[in-house]
N, C-alpha and C positions, 0 to 999 in steps of 0.2 A: 527270401534270402537274397535273391538277385536285386530286388529293389533296394534293399538295404546297402548292398555293395555299391550299387549305382550311386546312391547318395553320398557314400564314403568317398567315392571317386571324384565326386564334384566339390567336396570341401577339403580334399587332401591338398595342403599347400595352396589354398585358395584357387584351385584349379577352376578354370571356366568362370571365375567371379570378375576378372578384369578383361572384359571384352574391349577390343582396340576401338571400336566405334563408340562404345559407351563412354571410354576415357576421353576420346576426341571431343565428344559433346560436352563432357564435363569441363574440360580445359576451355572450351569455347564460352561456356556460362560463366566461368570464373573470370575469364578476360573481359566479358561484357560487364561484370558486376564491379570489377576493378575500375574500368573506364566510367561507369555510372557514378562511383564513389569520388573519382577524380573531378568529374564534372560538378558534383554537388559542392565539393570543396571550393572549386573556382567561383561557382555561382555564389557561395556564401561570402567570400571576400568581396565579390563584386556588389553585394547588397550592403555593404558597410556593416559586416556582422558584428554583434556585440556578444561578449562572453556570457553575460548574465541571462537567465530565463526571463522572457518577457512576462513580468507579473506586477508591474507598476500600472497604477491608474492613469490612463492617457489623458484624462481630464486636466492634469496639472501642467499640460504643455501650453505654454503662452505664445504670444506672437513674436517673442524675442528668439524663439527656437527655429525660425524659419528663415533666417538671414542668409544661411549657407547651405543651399541645396545641391552642392556638388557632391561627388562620391569618389571612392577609390576606383582604380581602373583594373589592376591585376594583382596577382600575388606578389610580384616582384617590385611593384611601384608603391611608394608611400605618399599620399597626397594629403597633407595636413589640413588642407582647406575643407576636407569633408567633415572634420570633427566639430561638433556642435559646441558653442561657447558655454553651455551650461555645465560641462565636465561631468559626463554620466559616470566617470570613473574617479571622481574625487579630485585628489591632488596630482594624479598620474598624468605626465606630459602626453601630448597627442602621439608622439613617436612610439613611446611605451605602450600606449594603447593598442596601436595597430600591430606592434611587435607581439603582444600578448595574444591578440586576436588570431594572428597567423600561426602562432606556435600551437594554439589549441585547435583552430579551425572551426570546431562546431561547439555549440553550447552544451552543457551537461543535459543528459535526458531526464526529463521530469518523470515523477511517478504518475500513476493514473489520476490521482487525486489533484495533482497540480496541473495536469493536462486538462482535466475537466473544468478547473477554475479558470485556466487560461481561455479555454474556448467559450466559456459563459461570458467572460470579461470582454472578449473580442466581439462576440454576437451583441452584446449590450452597446459597446461603442460604435459599431457599424451602424445600428439603428439610429443613433444620434448623428452620425457622420453623414448619412444619406440626406437627412433633412438639411444640413447645412450646405452639402454639395449642390442641392437644387435650389437653394436660396439665391437671392440676387445681391447678397452681400459679398464683396470680393474678399473682405477680411475673413468672414466666416469660412468661405470656400478655400482659402489659403491654408488656414488652420487645419481644416478637415483633411485637405490633401497631405498635409505634413504628417498627420496622425496615420493616414492610410500607408504612407511611405514608410513610415517607422514599423508599423505592424508587419508589412511585407519584408522589412530588412531585419527585424530582430528575431523572428520566429524560427525554430529549427526546422519546422515544416510550415512554411508561410500559407496562410489561409487564402490562397489565390481564388479557389473556387468560391468561398464565401463572399469574397469581394466582388467576383463575378455575378453571383447570385443576387446581389443587391441591384443589379440592373444599371450600374453607373458608369460601365465602360464607355459607352457613347458620350457621356459627359466629360471623361477625362480626354477623349479625343478632341472635343470641342474647345477644351482649355488650351490644346496645343497651338491654336490661333488666336488666342486672347491677346488683347493689347497690353495686358499686365504681364510683364515679363517674368515676375516670380511665379505666377500661375503656370505659365509655359513650362518653366524649369521643373517645378513640382509634378505636373501631369507627365512630362517626358520621363522623369524618374520612376513614378508609379507604374506606367505602362511598360517600361523597360523591365521592371521586376515581374510583372504579370507574364510577359511572353518568355520568362524562363520556365513557365510551367509545362504541362502536356500539350500535345498537338491540338486537342479540342479547345483547350483554353487559349492558345494562340490563334485559333481559328475565330473565336470571339472578338478578338482584337482586330483581325483582319476584317471581319464583317462589319465592325463598326467604323470602317474607312480609314484607319491609321496609316496604311502603308503609303498612299500618295502624300499624306501629310508629313510623314517623316522624310520622304524624298524631296519634299519642298524645303524642309528644315536643313538640309544639307547646303542649300544656297543661302542660308542665313548668314549674317555678319557676326552673330553670337557663337563663340567658340563652345560655349557650355551645350547650347542646343544642337550644334553639329556633333559633338561628341555623344549626347544622348541618342540622337537619331541614328548614328552609326552603330551604337551598342544594341539598340533595339533591332535595327535591320539584320545584324548578326545573328542575334537570337532566334528571330523569325526564320532566318535562312536554314537554321538547322532543321527545321521542319518543311519549309515551303520555299526552297531555294529557287525553283524556276519562277514562282510567283513574284518573288522580290526582284528578280532580274528583268522580268517583263514590266516591272512598274517603274517607270522613269529610267534614267540612265545614269546608273551608279559609277560606271567607269569614268564618264566626263566629270561628274561632281567630285570624284576623288581627286582627279587631276587638277581641277581648278583649286581645290583646298591645298594640295601640295604646292602649287604655284605660289600661294599667297603666304606659305610659311617656310621658313629658311632653316629653322632649328627644330630638333625633336621636341615634341610636346605631347600632352594627353590626347588631343584629337588625332594625331598621326599614330600613336600607339594603338588607340582603339580601331583606327581605320585598318592598320595591319592585322589586328585579330579578326575584324569583321571579314576581310578578304580571305583570311584563312579558314574562317567558318563556312564561306561561300564555296571554297574550293574542296572542302573535305567530303569524303565519300566517293563512290563510283559515279562518274559523270556519263549521263546518257547522251544519245546522239542529238536530242533536241536541246539538251542544255549546253552542250558545248559552244555553239554559236553565240549563246548569251553570255557565257563566261568570258569569251575572248576579248570583249571591249574593256575587261577589267585588267588585262595583262600589263598594258602601258603603265597603269598606276602602281602595280607590283614591282615592275622594273625600275621605276623611280624610287620606291621605298627602300629598296636593298642597298641604295647608296648612303642612307642615313647611318651613322655611327652611334646607333642606340641598341643595346642588347635586346631589348623587348621587341622593338620593331623587326630586327633582324631574324629573331628566333620565330616569330609569327610568319614572316615572309618566306623563310626557308621552308617552313612546313606547308605553306601555301603551294610553293613550287614543287615540294615533294609529293603533294596529293595529286598535282596536275601531271607529274612525270610518271606516276604509277597508273598510267593509263595507255591510250593507243599510241601509235607511231607518230600520228599527227600532233598529239598533245606534246610529245617530246620535241619534235621539230619547232613547236610554236615557242617552247621555253628556250630552245637553242637560237632561235630567231631574235628573241629579246636581247641577247648579247650578255646574259647574266652568268654564262658558265665560268669565266674568269673570277668573278666575284664569289661563286659558290666553291671553288676550288681553294681560294684564299681563306674563305670562312671555315674550312675543314681544320685549320689551325688556330681558330679563335680562341681566345682565353676563357670565353664562358663556354661551360660544358653543354649548356642547353643549345646555344647557337651552333656549336660544333656537331652536336648530335644531329640536329635538323639538317645541316649542310650535308653531312655524311649520308643521311638517308636520301636526300635529294640526288645527289651524285651517284648513289647505288642504283636508283631506278632509272637514270639517264643511260648509264652503261649497260643495263639490261636491254636497252634497245638493239638496233642493228649496228653493224660494223662502222658505218659512217658516223652515227651518233656517238659510239664509243670513241671514235678518233678524235672527235671535237673536245672531248675532256682530256684525252691524252695530249693534245696540242697545247692545252692550258697547264701542262706540267704536274699533272695529278700523280705521276709516279714518283717524283721527287717528294711530294707531300706524303704519299704512302710510306715512303722509306722511313719517314719521321714517325709516323702514326704505328707502324708495325712493332715499334719498341716503346709505346706508350705505357704509362703506368696503369691506365684505366683498361680493364679487361673488356669492356663494351666497346671501347674505341678500337682496340686491336681486332676484335670481332668484325665490326663493320668495315675496317680496313681490308681484312681478308675476303669479306663478302664482296667488296668493290673489285678487288684483284681477281676473284674467281670468274666474275663476269668479263673482265678484261682478257683474262687467259682463255676464255671460251670464243675469242675473236679470231681473227686471221693470223697467218704466219708472221707477218711484219709486226703485228701487236705483241705476239708471244716473244719474238726476237727482242723487241724493245725492253720487255720486262726482264729478260734474262740478262741483257747488256747493263741495265741499270743495277743490277745485283740484288733483286728482291726474293730470289728463290731461296738462298740460304737463310734469310729472315724468316720466310714462311716455314721452311723445314725445322728451324729451331722452335717456332711455335707449335708445329705439329708434334714437337718431342716434349716441349716444356711449357705447357700452357693449360688453361681451364679447358674442359670438355667442349664448351660451346665454340670456343676459338679454334680448337683442334678440328671440329666438324668442318668449319669454313676453310682452314688450311688444307685439309684433305682435298676439298673440292677444288682449291687452286692448283695443286699438284696433278690431280686427276684431269683437269680440263687442259692444263699445259701439255702433259703427256699425250692425251688423246688428239689434241689439235696439231701437235707437232710431229706425230708418228709418220706422217708421210715425208718429212725430212728426218731422217733418223739421227743425223749429227746433232740436231737441236734436243731430240730426245735424250740421246746419250750425254749431252752437256748437263741436262736436268738430273740424270741418273747419277752422274758422277759427283753431284754436289751433296750426295747422301741421302737420298729419299727412300731407299729400300727398306732400311731398318725402321724408320718412324711408320711406314705403311704396313709392315708386318706387325708392329706394336698395336696398331689400330684394330687388327683382327681380334684382339682380345676384349674389345669393348662389347657391352651388351646392347648394341644398337644396330639392328639389321640394314637400315639405310647407309650408314656410314661404312659398315662392313662390305656392302655390295659395291660402294664407290672405290674402296680400297682394292678389292678383288679385280675390278675392271682396271684400275691403274696396273696392278701387278701382272695381269694378263697381257697387257700391251708391252710392258717391260720385258717379259719373257719372250714376246714375239720379236722385239727388236734384238734381244739377246741371240735369237736364231741366226741373225745376219752376221754375228761375230764368232761363230763356232769354227770357221776355217782357221782364223788366227789364234784360236785357243784350243787346238789339239782336238777339234770335234766336239768340245764341251760348250754348253751354253754357260757363259760366265755369270750371268744374273740368277740362273737357276741354282748354281752352286752357292751364291751369296744368300738367296732366300732360304735355302735348305740349311745354311750355317747358322742363321739366326732364328731358327725354329719355325720358319714359315710354312714349310711342307707338312709338318705335322698338324698345324692349324688348319691349313687349307684342307687337308685330308678329312678332318673332323667335320668340316662344313659340308661335306657330302651327305650328311645326315641331318642337316639343319632344317627346321620347319618351314623356311621360306623358300618357295620353288626356285626363285631366280638365283639365290645363293648356291642351293644345291647344284643347279645346273653348271654355272660358271666354275664352281669348285671341282666338279666332275671333269669338265673341259681342261682345266689347268692340269689336274692329276693325270689325266689320261694322255695329254699331248707332252708334257714337260717332265713328269715325274714317274713315268710308267715303266722305265726300262728295269728297275730292280724288281718290280713286280712281275714283269714278263719272265724274267729269269727264274723267279720262284715258282711261277706257274709251269714252266717247262721242266724245272727239276721234280715237280710233284706230279708230271704227267705220265710218269712211268709206273705201270701197275704189273707186279709179278715179274719185274725185270724186262718188261716190253714197253716200248714207246708208242704212245698213241699217235695216230696218223695226223698229218697236219691239219685236214678238214676237222676231224673230231677235236683236235686240240683247240683250235680256233673256236669251235662251238662251245667247248667247255670254258674258255677263257670269257667269251661273250655272255655265257650264263652266269658266271662268277661276277662279272662286272654288272650285270642287271640286277643280280641278287643283292649286290652291295648298294647300288643306287636305290633300290626300293626297300632297303633294310628297315628304315623307319616305318613305312606303312605296313610291313609284313608284321613287325614287333610291336606296334603300338598297344595291341591288345594285351600281350604278354607283359609289357612294362607297366601298364596300368593295373594289371592283376598283382604284380610285384608291389606296386605302391600301395595298393588297397590291402594286401597281406601285411605289409609293413605297417600300415595304419592299424590293422588289428592288434 
């Protein structure tokens, strides 16, 4: 019977099913899966994806199909030179072709029969291709390279491993130095697609000696080869960043290319993406000295008025800023902070979001680093962003402001004088939950950091933050409830300094009680979270206990006799302890009630 009761307890309202750690791990896996899918979509467009399933016999490809070995660069860029003149889509224009590709992103998933047919066809074609690749005929080599490039570009799951198993990757690397320029183009394109695979597949390309060759191609006068080389290096760096940085001098090569180009072009866009790929992820102590030589190129690229370049460069700087104090200082020393603050108002949402994220990381540093951003006029920009129509923009603006209000008194004073507190309070009252979370942190940090100068805290309180903070206490989020309780605790402490001029009353305790805050705080004494229970008990005990004490005194008479002061205090303490431990003592009883209700 007891075992059945225990089982019923566990399934009652899904109790014990949603473990917090398990939910966290599930969210992490979902985020990883989303990033993986996004990466596949980007790679699909970078391989010049076709919508139709690869089910055509590749033997019908002739030498006329190898005249244009260029390709698309990113999702946002349309390069019509990458469309073959044979019009795989019939009469549809190249622009329409790419539009359809990007709207569908992936090809329809074939059934098992179609997949088997495609695999057999590819295996048959590869056996013929290997023979042509190893021949001495440039024409046969070129046609075979084009066939492989199309196989790797058209497949939903490109047969990278099958191509590697043919043992022809070293041959591709040899073609990179061929005197025939079209061979070099096709080989570079094929290798670029191969290094979009798994780490062990990328390792095969590295073992074939491709890294030094790609570094040398950066010094080529051919822009297409530079483009392919940068692209391949960016893909390799995703798995072997330190190895790429130790091979050659990427920073100097990028600077030389930038010096030769005055207008945005495909090479600079690919360069920005490659630098962003290199800066992505946690940077180790050994990697940071290798990344620093690329910073001058990053600082040069941020001056180009091209959305794609700016988007990738802002993300590169964001990845770097999300690190040590030394990394933030390195970004500040580049002199790019004014650019970043201006880009927070960029018309492109992608550029704007990346710039906001970068500034957010910088102001998370020390007070001196935060002051650099303040000197760039960020508060004026934030005043505009806090009333943006985009919820995510408002949220990021509040996040940045919360880091600023966690600074020193002068910085908080600046925030108050600019007039940002009323805007934040409005968001705390009338916005989505994610924005309200960040707005609550803004008010909390401002009150906490300014409590040593009560006039600043009073100035914040008078702008109407108490009611919104009390409203936050009704949310089902323990983290934000605790933040709000801490802010209320400090407000009540400041209110104690005003009791003399308010006839002995704490004006803020009366306000909190008037808007229903006292009842909510009292209920939190029985919350499952220990920190919330403790701070709620302290607030009630210090600021709202007078009526309770009067009630206890009136109840302390037994048979017309008053209990002595020592006994009375012991009884009060006992009742307070009972109240504080009420949840622990009654957990079993409540579970029994739930189980009986379930019966």
